[in-house]
C-alpha positions in Angstrom: -25.2 -28.3 -2.1 -21.9 -26.6 -1.4 -21.9 -23.6 1.1 -19.6 -20.7 0.3 -17.2 -19.8 3.0 -14.7 -17.1 3.4 -11.1 -18.2 3.1 -9.8 -16.8 6.4 -6.1 -17.2 5.5 -6.6 -15.3 2.3 -8.6 -12.6 4.1 -5.9 -12.1 6.6 -3.3 -11.7 3.8 -5.5 -9.1 2.2 -5.9 -7.2 5.5 -2.1 -7.3 5.9 -1.8 -5.7 2.5 -4.2 -3.0 3.5 -2.2 -2.3 6.7 0.9 -1.9 4.7 -0.9 0.4 2.4 -2.1 2.5 5.4 1.4 2.9 6.7 2.7 3.8 3.2 -0.1 6.3 2.8 1.3 8.3 5.8 5.0 7.8 5.3 5.1 8.5 1.5 3.5 12.0 1.6 5.6 12.9 4.7 8.8 12.0 2.8 7.6 14.0 -0.2 6.9 17.0 2.0 10.4 16.7 3.5 11.9 16.6 0.0 10.0 19.7 -1.2 10.9 21.6 1.9 14.6 21.0 1.3 15.0 21.6 -2.4 18.4 23.3 -1.9 20.0 20.2 -0.3 22.1 17.8 -2.4 19.9 14.8 -1.4 16.7 16.4 -2.8 16.4 14.1 -5.8 17.1 10.9 -3.8 14.5 11.8 -1.1 12.0 12.8 -3.8 12.4 9.4 -5.6 12.0 7.5 -2.3 8.8 9.5 -1.5 7.4 8.9 -5.0 8.2 5.1 -4.7 6.5 4.9 -1.3 3.4 6.6 -2.7 3.3 4.3 -5.7 3.8 1.4 -3.3 0.7 2.5 -1.3 -1.4 2.5 -4.5 -0.1 -1.0 -5.4 -0.8 -2.4 -1.9 -4.2 -0.8 -1.9 -5.3 -2.5 -5.1 -3.6 -5.8 -4.2 -5.3 -5.8 -0.8 -8.7 -5.2 -2.3 -8.1 -7.9 -4.9 -7.1 -10.4 -2.3 -10.0 -9.6 0.0 -12.5 -9.9 -2.9 -10.8 -13.2 -3.9 -11.3 -14.6 -0.4 -14.9 -13.5 -0.2 -16.0 -14.5 -3.7 -13.8 -17.3 -4.7 -14.6 -19.2 -7.9 
């Protein structure tokens, strides 16, 4: 009978993705706030696009991290 074990390397990779997500969850909205505070500046659109991209990156790394962690715990 085979015992199920957690793949520790895969779990570590999932936790790394969650740490990246955590960083982006703070940096993205901060950049967005800075963009909306300076709407009269010429770099408004550029900073707004960077902030939106960072927020979308946070969502991506959140789902990717959860997927990888689940994969390491419940592998086929």
